[in-house]
Structure formats: structure tokens, C-alpha cells
PDB file as gemmi writes it, atoms N, CA and C in Angstrom:
CRYST1    1.000    1.000    1.000  90.00  90.00  90.00 P 1                      
ATOM      1  N   MET A   1     -53.488  54.951 -11.069  1.00  0.00           N  
ATOM      2  CA  MET A   1     -51.898  55.002 -11.955  1.00  0.00           C  
ATOM      3  C   MET A   1     -52.723  53.781 -13.193  1.00  0.00           C  
ATOM      4  N   GLU A   2     -52.552  54.299 -13.719  1.00  0.00           N  
ATOM      5  CA  GLU A   2     -52.924  52.954 -15.111  1.00  0.00           C  
ATOM      6  C   GLU A   2     -51.658  52.102 -15.630  1.00  0.00           C  
ATOM      7  N   ASN A   3     -51.837  50.911 -15.727  1.00  0.00           N  
ATOM      8  CA  ASN A   3     -51.000  49.801 -15.793  1.00  0.00           C  
ATOM      9  C   ASN A   3     -50.942  50.135 -17.659  1.00  0.00           C  
ATOM     10  N   LYS A   4     -49.895  50.478 -18.168  1.00  0.00           N  
ATOM     11  CA  LYS A   4     -49.556  50.320 -19.756  1.00  0.00           C  
ATOM     12  C   LYS A   4     -49.539  48.937 -19.963  1.00  0.00           C  
ATOM     13  N   SER A   5     -50.198  48.431 -21.178  1.00  0.00           N  
ATOM     14  CA  SER A   5     -49.831  47.235 -21.607  1.00  0.00           C  
ATOM     15  C   SER A   5     -48.621  46.851 -22.183  1.00  0.00           C  
ATOM     16  N   ILE A   6     -48.086  45.789 -22.633  1.00  0.00           N  
ATOM     17  CA  ILE A   6     -46.841  45.821 -23.055  1.00  0.00           C  
ATOM     18  C   ILE A   6     -47.292  45.963 -24.510  1.00  0.00           C  
ATOM     19  N   LEU A   7     -48.234  46.054 -25.633  1.00  0.00           N  
ATOM     20  CA  LEU A   7     -48.656  46.439 -26.832  1.00  0.00           C  
ATOM     21  C   LEU A   7     -48.064  47.859 -26.653  1.00  0.00           C  
ATOM     22  N   ASP A   8     -49.013  48.675 -25.333  1.00  0.00           N  
ATOM     23  CA  ASP A   8     -48.702  50.000 -25.532  1.00  0.00           C  
ATOM     24  C   ASP A   8     -47.312  50.429 -25.301  1.00  0.00           C  
ATOM     25  N   ILE A   9     -46.561  49.818 -24.409  1.00  0.00           N  
ATOM     26  CA  ILE A   9     -45.087  50.075 -24.689  1.00  0.00           C  
ATOM     27  C   ILE A   9     -44.402  49.794 -25.955  1.00  0.00           C  
ATOM     28  N   LEU A  10     -44.578  49.036 -26.462  1.00  0.00           N  
ATOM     29  CA  LEU A  10     -43.906  48.382 -27.903  1.00  0.00           C  
ATOM     30  C   LEU A  10     -44.320  49.844 -28.974  1.00  0.00           C  
ATOM     31  N   LEU A  11     -45.677  50.033 -28.789  1.00  0.00           N  
ATOM     32  CA  LEU A  11     -45.753  51.122 -29.578  1.00  0.00           C  
ATOM     33  C   LEU A  11     -45.288  52.872 -29.371  1.00  0.00           C  
ATOM     34  N   GLU A  12     -45.035  52.812 -28.079  1.00  0.00           N  
ATOM     35  CA  GLU A  12     -44.507  54.077 -27.561  1.00  0.00           C  
ATOM     36  C   GLU A  12     -42.686  53.908 -27.915  1.00  0.00           C  
ATOM     37  N   THR A  13     -42.091  53.083 -27.770  1.00  0.00           N  
ATOM     38  CA  THR A  13     -40.524  53.020 -28.648  1.00  0.00           C  
ATOM     39  C   THR A  13     -39.983  53.503 -29.565  1.00  0.00           C  
ATOM     40  N   ASP A  14     -39.348  53.950 -29.717  1.00  0.00           N  
ATOM     41  CA  ASP A  14     -38.394  54.243 -30.849  1.00  0.00           C  
ATOM     42  C   ASP A  14     -38.264  53.424 -31.485  1.00  0.00           C  
ATOM     43  N   ILE A  15     -38.326  53.419 -32.767  1.00  0.00           N  
ATOM     44  CA  ILE A  15     -38.521  52.240 -33.892  1.00  0.00           C  
ATOM     45  C   ILE A  15     -36.699  52.161 -34.078  1.00  0.00           C  
ATOM     46  N   ASN A  16     -36.024  52.813 -33.965  1.00  0.00           N  
ATOM     47  CA  ASN A  16     -34.390  52.557 -33.950  1.00  0.00           C  
ATOM     48  C   ASN A  16     -33.897  51.759 -32.682  1.00  0.00           C  
ATOM     49  N   LYS A  17     -34.531  52.106 -31.849  1.00  0.00           N  
ATOM     50  CA  LYS A  17     -34.414  50.570 -30.261  1.00  0.00           C  
ATOM     51  C   LYS A  17     -34.699  49.453 -31.073  1.00  0.00           C  
ATOM     52  N   ILE A  18     -35.677  49.433 -31.214  1.00  0.00           N  
ATOM     53  CA  ILE A  18     -36.434  48.263 -31.733  1.00  0.00           C  
ATOM     54  C   ILE A  18     -35.558  47.488 -32.769  1.00  0.00           C  
ATOM     55  N   SER A  19     -34.880  48.083 -33.874  1.00  0.00           N  
ATOM     56  CA  SER A  19     -34.327  47.846 -34.711  1.00  0.00           C  
ATOM     57  C   SER A  19     -32.779  47.136 -34.889  1.00  0.00           C  
ATOM     58  N   GLU A  20     -32.512  47.629 -33.421  1.00  0.00           N  
ATOM     59  CA  GLU A  20     -30.816  47.686 -33.112  1.00  0.00           C  
ATOM     60  C   GLU A  20     -30.621  46.412 -32.952  1.00  0.00           C  
ATOM     61  N   LEU A  21     -29.573  45.805 -34.029  1.00  0.00           N  
ATOM     62  CA  LEU A  21     -28.909  44.122 -33.666  1.00  0.00           C  
ATOM     63  C   LEU A  21     -28.408  44.107 -32.642  1.00  0.00           C  
ATOM     64  N   SER A  22     -28.476  43.080 -31.589  1.00  0.00           N  
ATOM     65  CA  SER A  22     -27.860  42.832 -30.645  1.00  0.00           C  
ATOM     66  C   SER A  22     -26.217  42.442 -30.914  1.00  0.00           C  
ATOM     67  N   LYS A  23     -25.437  42.321 -29.818  1.00  0.00           N  
ATOM     68  CA  LYS A  23     -24.068  42.101 -29.821  1.00  0.00           C  
ATOM     69  C   LYS A  23     -23.776  41.361 -28.330  1.00  0.00           C  
ATOM     70  N   THR A  24     -23.071  40.460 -28.643  1.00  0.00           N  
ATOM     71  CA  THR A  24     -22.426  40.026 -27.304  1.00  0.00           C  
ATOM     72  C   THR A  24     -21.281  39.444 -27.560  1.00  0.00           C  
ATOM     73  N   THR A  25     -20.417  39.066 -26.444  1.00  0.00           N  
ATOM     74  CA  THR A  25     -19.385  38.827 -26.306  1.00  0.00           C  
ATOM     75  C   THR A  25     -19.115  36.956 -25.919  1.00  0.00           C  
ATOM     76  N   VAL A  26     -18.132  36.058 -26.038  1.00  0.00           N  
ATOM     77  CA  VAL A  26     -18.250  34.749 -25.470  1.00  0.00           C  
ATOM     78  C   VAL A  26     -16.962  34.599 -25.610  1.00  0.00           C  
ATOM     79  N   GLU A  27     -16.277  34.130 -24.478  1.00  0.00           N  
ATOM     80  CA  GLU A  27     -15.063  33.346 -24.612  1.00  0.00           C  
ATOM     81  C   GLU A  27     -15.231  31.986 -25.228  1.00  0.00           C  
ATOM     82  N   ILE A  28     -14.204  31.730 -25.911  1.00  0.00           N  
ATOM     83  CA  ILE A  28     -13.564  30.393 -26.109  1.00  0.00           C  
ATOM     84  C   ILE A  28     -12.683  29.622 -24.879  1.00  0.00           C  
ATOM     85  N   ASN A  29     -13.106  28.824 -24.033  1.00  0.00           N  
ATOM     86  CA  ASN A  29     -12.043  28.412 -22.707  1.00  0.00           C  
ATOM     87  C   ASN A  29     -11.231  27.656 -23.222  1.00  0.00           C  
ATOM     88  N   ARG A  30     -11.735  26.502 -24.031  1.00  0.00           N  
ATOM     89  CA  ARG A  30     -10.578  26.006 -24.675  1.00  0.00           C  
ATOM     90  C   ARG A  30      -8.985  26.543 -25.134  1.00  0.00           C  
ATOM     91  N   LEU A  31      -9.286  27.904 -26.060  1.00  0.00           N  
ATOM     92  CA  LEU A  31      -8.677  28.447 -26.796  1.00  0.00           C  
ATOM     93  C   LEU A  31      -7.832  29.457 -25.764  1.00  0.00           C  
ATOM     94  N   SER A  32      -8.468  29.876 -24.626  1.00  0.00           N  
ATOM     95  CA  SER A  32      -8.344  30.771 -24.030  1.00  0.00           C  
ATOM     96  C   SER A  32      -6.965  29.784 -22.880  1.00  0.00           C  
ATOM     97  N   LYS A  33      -7.116  28.707 -22.478  1.00  0.00           N  
ATOM     98  CA  LYS A  33      -6.092  27.713 -21.991  1.00  0.00           C  
ATOM     99  C   LYS A  33      -5.200  27.680 -22.749  1.00  0.00           C  
ATOM    100  N   VAL A  34      -4.930  27.689 -24.101  1.00  0.00           N  
ATOM    101  CA  VAL A  34      -4.370  26.934 -25.124  1.00  0.00           C  
ATOM    102  C   VAL A  34      -3.066  28.388 -25.062  1.00  0.00           C  
ATOM    103  N   LEU A  35      -3.927  29.467 -25.298  1.00  0.00           N  
ATOM    104  CA  LEU A  35      -2.969  30.670 -25.551  1.00  0.00           C  
ATOM    105  C   LEU A  35      -2.519  31.533 -24.147  1.00  0.00           C  
ATOM    106  N   GLY A  36      -3.114  31.082 -23.108  1.00  0.00           N  
ATOM    107  CA  GLY A  36      -2.559  31.631 -21.831  1.00  0.00           C  
ATOM    108  C   GLY A  36      -3.462  33.013 -21.465  1.00  0.00           C  
ATOM    109  N   GLU A  37      -4.225  33.238 -22.613  1.00  0.00           N  
ATOM    110  CA  GLU A  37      -4.755  34.885 -22.475  1.00  0.00           C  
ATOM    111  C   GLU A  37      -6.163  34.834 -22.761  1.00  0.00           C  
ATOM    112  N   LYS A  38      -7.195  35.042 -22.622  1.00  0.00           N  
ATOM    113  CA  LYS A  38      -8.590  35.142 -22.686  1.00  0.00           C  
ATOM    114  C   LYS A  38      -8.793  35.316 -24.179  1.00  0.00           C  
ATOM    115  N   LEU A  39      -9.584  34.440 -24.786  1.00  0.00           N  
ATOM    116  CA  LEU A  39     -10.120  34.649 -26.558  1.00  0.00           C  
ATOM    117  C   LEU A  39     -11.478  35.010 -26.132  1.00  0.00           C  
ATOM    118  N   ILE A  40     -11.496  36.485 -26.603  1.00  0.00           N  
ATOM    119  CA  ILE A  40     -12.861  36.835 -26.631  1.00  0.00           C  
ATOM    120  C   ILE A  40     -13.313  37.222 -27.828  1.00  0.00           C  
ATOM    121  N   LEU A  41     -14.563  36.635 -28.140  1.00  0.00           N  
ATOM    122  CA  LEU A  41     -15.045  36.892 -29.536  1.00  0.00           C  
ATOM    123  C   LEU A  41     -16.194  37.891 -29.610  1.00  0.00           C  
ATOM    124  N   ASP A  42     -16.313  38.640 -30.505  1.00  0.00           N  
ATOM    125  CA  ASP A  42     -17.557  39.701 -30.313  1.00  0.00           C  
ATOM    126  C   ASP A  42     -18.473  39.015 -31.513  1.00  0.00           C  
ATOM    127  N   ILE A  43     -19.630  38.579 -31.361  1.00  0.00           N  
ATOM    128  CA  ILE A  43     -20.890  37.911 -32.067  1.00  0.00           C  
ATOM    129  C   ILE A  43     -22.047  39.377 -32.275  1.00  0.00           C  
ATOM    130  N   ARG A  44     -22.261  39.520 -33.267  1.00  0.00           N  
ATOM    131  CA  ARG A  44     -23.339  40.308 -33.622  1.00  0.00           C  
ATOM    132  C   ARG A  44     -24.383  39.709 -34.433  1.00  0.00           C  
ATOM    133  N   ALA A  45     -25.775  39.671 -33.864  1.00  0.00           N  
ATOM    134  CA  ALA A  45     -26.918  39.294 -34.763  1.00  0.00           C  
ATOM    135  C   ALA A  45     -26.643  40.038 -36.333  1.00  0.00           C  
ATOM    136  N   LEU A  46     -27.245  39.253 -36.767  1.00  0.00           N  
ATOM    137  CA  LEU A  46     -27.226  39.663 -38.841  1.00  0.00           C  
ATOM    138  C   LEU A  46     -28.286  39.806 -39.128  1.00  0.00           C  
ATOM    139  N   THR A  47     -28.428  40.849 -40.029  1.00  0.00           N  
ATOM    140  CA  THR A  47     -29.726  41.444 -40.598  1.00  0.00           C  
ATOM    141  C   THR A  47     -30.371  40.099 -41.303  1.00  0.00           C  
ATOM    142  N   SER A  48     -31.592  40.589 -41.840  1.00  0.00           N  
ATOM    143  CA  SER A  48     -32.260  39.559 -42.301  1.00  0.00           C  
ATOM    144  C   SER A  48     -31.881  39.410 -43.773  1.00  0.00           C  
ATOM    145  N   GLN A  49     -31.428  40.264 -44.319  1.00  0.00           N  
ATOM    146  CA  GLN A  49     -30.719  40.430 -45.385  1.00  0.00           C  
ATOM    147  C   GLN A  49     -29.054  39.437 -45.917  1.00  0.00           C  
ATOM    148  N   GLU A  50     -28.843  39.271 -44.611  1.00  0.00           N  
ATOM    149  CA  GLU A  50     -27.441  38.888 -44.408  1.00  0.00           C  
ATOM    150  C   GLU A  50     -28.217  37.204 -44.289  1.00  0.00           C  
ATOM    151  N   LEU A  51     -29.025  37.261 -43.354  1.00  0.00           N  
ATOM    152  CA  LEU A  51     -29.244  35.947 -43.115  1.00  0.00           C  
ATOM    153  C   LEU A  51     -30.314  34.932 -44.923  1.00  0.00           C  
ATOM    154  N   GLU A  52     -30.359  35.654 -45.596  1.00  0.00           N  
ATOM    155  CA  GLU A  52     -31.210  35.441 -46.748  1.00  0.00           C  
ATOM    156  C   GLU A  52     -30.170  34.904 -47.596  1.00  0.00           C  
ATOM    157  N   ILE A  53     -28.779  35.428 -47.682  1.00  0.00           N  
ATOM    158  CA  ILE A  53     -27.889  34.772 -48.122  1.00  0.00           C  
ATOM    159  C   ILE A  53     -26.908  33.543 -47.940  1.00  0.00           C  
ATOM    160  N   ILE A  54     -27.203  33.464 -46.568  1.00  0.00           N  
ATOM    161  CA  ILE A  54     -26.361  31.975 -46.346  1.00  0.00           C  
ATOM    162  C   ILE A  54     -27.567  30.733 -46.521  1.00  0.00           C  
ATOM    163  N   GLU A  55     -26.660  30.132 -47.451  1.00  0.00           N  
ATOM    164  CA  GLU A  55     -27.896  28.568 -47.548  1.00  0.00           C  
ATOM    165  C   GLU A  55     -26.849  27.813 -48.118  1.00  0.00           C  
ATOM    166  N   GLY A  56     -27.152  26.999 -48.365  1.00  0.00           N  
ATOM    167  CA  GLY A  56     -26.830  25.239 -49.082  1.00  0.00           C  
ATOM    168  C   GLY A  56     -25.937  24.780 -47.698  1.00  0.00           C  
ATOM    169  N   ASP A  57     -24.890  24.247 -48.098  1.00  0.00           N  
ATOM    170  CA  ASP A  57     -23.907  23.413 -47.307  1.00  0.00           C  
ATOM    171  C   ASP A  57     -22.522  24.796 -46.495  1.00  0.00           C  
ATOM    172  N   ASN A  58     -22.450  24.186 -45.319  1.00  0.00           N  
ATOM    173  CA  ASN A  58     -21.684  25.112 -44.161  1.00  0.00           C  
ATOM    174  C   ASN A  58     -22.202  26.026 -44.122  1.00  0.00           C  
ATOM    175  N   ILE A  59     -23.669  26.132 -43.933  1.00  0.00           N  
ATOM    176  CA  ILE A  59     -24.285  26.817 -42.899  1.00  0.00           C  
ATOM    177  C   ILE A  59     -24.061  27.705 -41.953  1.00  0.00           C  
ATOM    178  N   TYR A  60     -23.587  26.750 -40.564  1.00  0.00           N  
ATOM    179  CA  TYR A  60     -23.013  27.244 -39.485  1.00  0.00           C  
ATOM    180  C   TYR A  60     -21.519  27.865 -39.368  1.00  0.00           C  
ATOM    181  N   GLU A  61     -20.573  27.742 -40.152  1.00  0.00           N  
ATOM    182  CA  GLU A  61     -19.416  28.374 -40.863  1.00  0.00           C  
ATOM    183  C   GLU A  61     -19.714  29.649 -41.431  1.00  0.00           C  
ATOM    184  N   LYS A  62     -20.576  29.452 -42.412  1.00  0.00           N  
ATOM    185  CA  LYS A  62     -21.161  30.691 -43.116  1.00  0.00           C  
ATOM    186  C   LYS A  62     -21.803  31.888 -42.181  1.00  0.00           C  
ATOM    187  N   TYR A  63     -22.313  31.538 -41.227  1.00  0.00           N  
ATOM    188  CA  TYR A  63     -23.032  32.387 -40.202  1.00  0.00           C  
ATOM    189  C   TYR A  63     -21.817  32.692 -39.415  1.00  0.00           C  
ATOM    190  N   ILE A  64     -21.193  31.823 -38.785  1.00  0.00           N  
ATOM    191  CA  ILE A  64     -20.040  32.270 -38.070  1.00  0.00           C  
ATOM    192  C   ILE A  64     -18.907  33.514 -38.766  1.00  0.00           C  
ATOM    193  N   ILE A  65     -18.673  33.116 -39.849  1.00  0.00           N  
ATOM    194  CA  ILE A  65     -17.547  34.081 -40.827  1.00  0.00           C  
ATOM    195  C   ILE A  65     -18.658  35.783 -40.979  1.00  0.00           C  
ATOM    196  N   LYS A  66     -19.666  35.601 -41.009  1.00  0.00           N  
ATOM    197  CA  LYS A  66     -20.433  36.886 -41.011  1.00  0.00           C  
ATOM    198  C   LYS A  66     -20.456  37.500 -39.506  1.00  0.00           C  
ATOM    199  N   ALA A  67     -20.882  36.801 -38.436  1.00  0.00           N  
ATOM    200  CA  ALA A  67     -21.582  37.022 -36.987  1.00  0.00           C  
ATOM    201  C   ALA A  67     -20.109  37.725 -36.518  1.00  0.00           C  
ATOM    202  N   VAL A  68     -18.634  36.831 -36.739  1.00  0.00           N  
ATOM    203  CA  VAL A  68     -18.048  36.618 -35.230  1.00  0.00           C  
ATOM    204  C   VAL A  68     -16.608  37.569 -35.458  1.00  0.00           C  
ATOM    205  N   THR A  69     -16.290  38.059 -34.842  1.00  0.00           N  
ATOM    206  CA  THR A  69     -14.950  39.204 -34.877  1.00  0.00           C  
ATOM    207  C   THR A  69     -14.505  38.821 -33.692  1.00  0.00           C  
ATOM    208  N   ILE A  70     -12.730  38.948 -34.083  1.00  0.00           N  
ATOM    209  CA  ILE A  70     -11.836  38.834 -32.888  1.00  0.00           C  
ATOM    210  C   ILE A  70     -11.197  40.254 -32.764  1.00  0.00           C  
ATOM    211  N   GLU A  71     -10.792  40.741 -31.569  1.00  0.00           N  
ATOM    212  CA  GLU A  71     -10.586  42.160 -31.392  1.00  0.00           C  
ATOM    213  C   GLU A  71     -10.918  43.294 -32.935  1.00  0.00           C  
ATOM    214  N   GLY A  72     -12.314  43.039 -33.361  1.00  0.00           N  
ATOM    215  CA  GLY A  72     -12.361  43.966 -33.972  1.00  0.00           C  
ATOM    216  C   GLY A  72     -12.255  43.214 -35.743  1.00  0.00           C  
ATOM    217  N   LYS A  73     -11.559  42.298 -35.712  1.00  0.00           N  
ATOM    218  CA  LYS A  73     -10.936  41.742 -37.050  1.00  0.00           C  
ATOM    219  C   LYS A  73     -12.193  40.647 -37.482  1.00  0.00           C  
ATOM    220  N   LYS A  74     -12.230  40.606 -38.575  1.00  0.00           N  
ATOM    221  CA  LYS A  74     -13.023  39.302 -39.314  1.00  0.00           C  
ATOM    222  C   LYS A  74     -12.304  38.063 -39.222  1.00  0.00           C  
ATOM    223  N   LEU A  75     -13.172  36.921 -39.426  1.00  0.00           N  
ATOM    224  CA  LEU A  75     -12.364  36.231 -39.346  1.00  0.00           C  
ATOM    225  C   LEU A  75     -11.891  35.260 -40.673  1.00  0.00           C  
ATOM    226  N   THR A  76     -12.163  36.131 -41.679  1.00  0.00           N  
ATOM    227  CA  THR A  76     -11.410  36.146 -43.192  1.00  0.00           C  
ATOM    228  C   THR A  76     -10.461  36.986 -43.310  1.00  0.00           C  
ATOM    229  N   ASP A  77      -9.734  37.681 -42.548  1.00  0.00           N  
ATOM    230  CA  ASP A  77      -8.470  38.588 -42.212  1.00  0.00           C  
ATOM    231  C   ASP A  77      -7.437  37.603 -42.841  1.00  0.00           C  
ATOM    232  N   PRO A  78      -6.658  38.590 -43.642  1.00  0.00           N  
ATOM    233  CA  PRO A  78      -5.757  37.418 -44.435  1.00  0.00           C  
ATOM    234  C   PRO A  78      -4.869  37.491 -43.636  1.00  0.00           C  
ATOM    235  N   ILE A  79      -4.066  37.819 -42.771  1.00  0.00           N  
ATOM    236  CA  ILE A  79      -3.341  37.689 -41.830  1.00  0.00           C  
ATOM    237  C   ILE A  79      -3.381  36.277 -41.170  1.00  0.00           C  
ATOM    238  N   LEU A  80      -4.812  36.142 -40.695  1.00  0.00           N  
ATOM    239  CA  LEU A  80      -5.155  35.076 -39.916  1.00  0.00           C  
ATOM    240  C   LEU A  80      -5.256  33.575 -41.220  1.00  0.00           C  
ATOM    241  N   LEU A  81      -5.890  33.921 -42.173  1.00  0.00           N  
ATOM    242  CA  LEU A  81      -5.878  32.864 -43.204  1.00  0.00           C  
ATOM    243  C   LEU A  81      -4.483  32.419 -43.366  1.00  0.00           C  
ATOM    244  N   ASN A  82      -3.455  33.325 -43.459  1.00  0.00           N  
ATOM    245  CA  ASN A  82      -2.525  32.961 -43.825  1.00  0.00           C  
ATOM    246  C   ASN A  82      -1.591  32.233 -42.715  1.00  0.00           C  
ATOM    247  N   LYS A  83      -1.698  32.410 -41.587  1.00  0.00           N  
ATOM    248  CA  LYS A  83      -0.993  32.148 -40.327  1.00  0.00           C  
ATOM    249  C   LYS A  83      -1.326  30.611 -40.435  1.00  0.00           C  
ATOM    250  N   PHE A  84      -2.556  30.322 -40.914  1.00  0.00           N  
ATOM    251  CA  PHE A  84      -3.080  29.282 -40.875  1.00  0.00           C  
ATOM    252  C   PHE A  84      -2.854  28.055 -42.491  1.00  0.00           C  
ATOM    253  N   ASN A  85      -2.486  28.852 -43.149  1.00  0.00           N  
ATOM    254  CA  ASN A  85      -2.264  28.438 -44.291  1.00  0.00           C  
ATOM    255  C   ASN A  85      -3.286  27.876 -45.284  1.00  0.00           C  
ATOM    256  N   ILE A  86      -4.676  28.737 -45.089  1.00  0.00           N  
ATOM    257  CA  ILE A  86      -5.819  28.568 -45.749  1.00  0.00           C  
ATOM    258  C   ILE A  86      -6.044  29.509 -46.958  1.00  0.00           C  
ATOM    259  N   LYS A  87      -6.800  28.774 -47.577  1.00  0.00           N  
ATOM    260  CA  LYS A  87      -7.296  29.656 -48.859  1.00  0.00           C  
ATOM    261  C   LYS A  87      -8.892  30.058 -48.772  1.00  0.00           C  
ATOM    262  N   ASP A  88      -9.493  28.802 -48.491  1.00  0.00           N  
ATOM    263  CA  ASP A  88     -10.745  28.745 -48.413  1.00  0.00           C  
ATOM    264  C   ASP A  88     -11.362  29.570 -47.076  1.00  0.00           C  
ATOM    265  N   PRO A  89     -12.165  30.927 -47.258  1.00  0.00           N  
ATOM    266  CA  PRO A  89     -12.298  31.262 -45.458  1.00  0.00           C  
ATOM    267  C   PRO A  89     -13.106  30.567 -44.618  1.00  0.00           C  
ATOM    268  N   LEU A  90     -14.083  29.638 -45.183  1.00  0.00           N  
ATOM    269  CA  LEU A  90     -15.045  28.804 -44.192  1.00  0.00           C  
ATOM    270  C   LEU A  90     -13.824  27.718 -43.560  1.00  0.00           C  
ATOM    271  N   LYS A  91     -12.761  27.352 -44.086  1.00  0.00           N  
ATOM    272  CA  LYS A  91     -11.940  26.622 -43.276  1.00  0.00           C  
ATOM    273  C   LYS A  91     -11.269  27.032 -42.037  1.00  0.00           C  
ATOM    274  N   ILE A  92     -11.753  28.228 -42.106  1.00  0.00           N  
ATOM    275  CA  ILE A  92     -11.107  28.892 -40.639  1.00  0.00           C  
ATOM    276  C   ILE A  92     -11.459  28.702 -39.340  1.00  0.00           C  
ATOM    277  N   VAL A  93     -12.674  28.108 -39.357  1.00  0.00           N  
ATOM    278  CA  VAL A  93     -14.163  27.935 -38.516  1.00  0.00           C  
ATOM    279  C   VAL A  93     -13.634  26.913 -37.941  1.00  0.00           C  
ATOM    280  N   ASN A  94     -13.398  25.775 -38.951  1.00  0.00           N  
ATOM    281  CA  ASN A  94     -13.201  24.490 -38.361  1.00  0.00           C  
ATOM    282  C   ASN A  94     -12.195  23.959 -37.866  1.00  0.00           C  
ATOM    283  N   LYS A  95     -10.770  25.080 -38.205  1.00  0.00           N  
ATOM    284  CA  LYS A  95      -9.477  25.077 -37.767  1.00  0.00           C  
ATOM    285  C   LYS A  95      -9.495  25.713 -36.456  1.00  0.00           C  
ATOM    286  N   LEU A  96     -10.419  26.705 -36.159  1.00  0.00           N  
ATOM    287  CA  LEU A  96     -10.054  27.622 -34.974  1.00  0.00           C  
ATOM    288  C   LEU A  96     -11.029  26.368 -34.248  1.00  0.00           C  
ATOM    289  N   PHE A  97     -12.428  26.522 -34.539  1.00  0.00           N  
ATOM    290  CA  PHE A  97     -13.212  26.010 -33.437  1.00  0.00           C  
ATOM    291  C   PHE A  97     -13.442  24.426 -33.611  1.00  0.00           C  
ATOM    292  N   ASN A  98     -13.890  23.623 -32.516  1.00  0.00           N  
ATOM    293  CA  ASN A  98     -14.301  22.265 -32.341  1.00  0.00           C  
ATOM    294  C   ASN A  98     -15.924  22.115 -32.995  1.00  0.00           C  
ATOM    295  N   ALA A  99     -16.089  21.106 -33.081  1.00  0.00           N  
ATOM    296  CA  ALA A  99     -18.042  21.248 -33.301  1.00  0.00           C  
ATOM    297  C   ALA A  99     -18.751  21.637 -32.126  1.00  0.00           C  
ATOM    298  N   GLY A 100     -18.358  21.706 -30.851  1.00  0.00           N  
ATOM    299  CA  GLY A 100     -19.129  21.770 -30.055  1.00  0.00           C  
ATOM    300  C   GLY A 100     -19.099  23.361 -30.051  1.00  0.00           C  
ATOM    301  N   GLU A 101     -17.705  23.687 -29.736  1.00  0.00           N  
ATOM    302  CA  GLU A 101     -17.998  25.143 -30.114  1.00  0.00           C  
ATOM    303  C   GLU A 101     -18.550  26.140 -31.343  1.00  0.00           C  
ATOM    304  N   ILE A 102     -18.336  25.788 -32.514  1.00  0.00           N  
ATOM    305  CA  ILE A 102     -19.280  25.900 -33.609  1.00  0.00           C  
ATOM    306  C   ILE A 102     -20.837  26.108 -33.514  1.00  0.00           C  
ATOM    307  N   PHE A 103     -21.116  25.004 -33.068  1.00  0.00           N  
ATOM    308  CA  PHE A 103     -22.523  24.892 -32.312  1.00  0.00           C  
ATOM    309  C   PHE A 103     -23.200  26.012 -31.949  1.00  0.00           C  
ATOM    310  N   ASN A 104     -22.280  26.338 -30.549  1.00  0.00           N  
ATOM    311  CA  ASN A 104     -22.613  27.339 -29.654  1.00  0.00           C  
ATOM    312  C   ASN A 104     -22.665  28.465 -29.648  1.00  0.00           C  
ATOM    313  N   LEU A 105     -21.511  28.853 -31.126  1.00  0.00           N  
ATOM    314  CA  LEU A 105     -21.465  30.126 -31.724  1.00  0.00           C  
ATOM    315  C   LEU A 105     -22.713  30.193 -32.454  1.00  0.00           C  
ATOM    316  N   TYR A 106     -23.262  29.397 -33.343  1.00  0.00           N  
ATOM    317  CA  TYR A 106     -24.302  29.621 -34.398  1.00  0.00           C  
ATOM    318  C   TYR A 106     -25.287  29.833 -33.579  1.00  0.00           C  
ATOM    319  N   LYS A 107     -25.502  29.205 -32.372  1.00  0.00           N  
ATOM    320  CA  LYS A 107     -26.604  29.375 -31.564  1.00  0.00           C  
ATOM    321  C   LYS A 107     -26.935  30.739 -30.976  1.00  0.00           C  
ATOM    322  N   ARG A 108     -25.672  31.394 -30.429  1.00  0.00           N  
ATOM    323  CA  ARG A 108     -25.796  32.629 -29.996  1.00  0.00           C  
ATOM    324  C   ARG A 108     -26.299  33.715 -31.281  1.00  0.00           C  
TER     325      ARG A 108                                                      
END                                                                             
């Protein structure tokens, strides 16, 4: 039996599987303790087109706004913004998360 090279395996793999964007979840322990319930965030990989439009200042915040949801709702959901009396959606990131949490979410 012949061992296939990783290149052979890659070439045989369905292109749709390779192109699938990854998703992960992360718990924000600090907020889970405050809320008394687990706060689980869903984080999806961004497409190359989405990454291209993220430029300038507040790159971490822009990435998080695009990639993170809570129970299927975007961080820019009007109900969430109204709760914190926020007009600029980028400000919700700094309102909810501390600097270390923002950095860790960006790295994911």
C-alpha cells in the first residue's frame, strides 16, 4: 500500500471543504462570573473581502464587530447598543470587553 503525500490528499479534497470558513466559540470568564451565566461568544473567520475593508484605526474593534455574535445576534444589534446608550457601534466592544479580552478575541 502506497502512502499518499499531503499534496495528493489536498488535491483530492473537495474544494468546498477547503473553502469553508472556520467557526469557534469562546467563553468570557469575567462576564460569565458577573452575569451568573456562561457568556459564550460565537466567532467566525472572516472572508478575504471582509478583511480588506478593515483598515485604519480601531482594527481590533472592527474585526470583532464583524466576527463575533452572542446567541446569533451581532454586537451591533440596536437592543444591545440602546442598553449601553451607544451610538457608535465600535464603542460596544470597549464597553463589553477589557483590553486583554479584545486582544484574545482578535487572535481567534
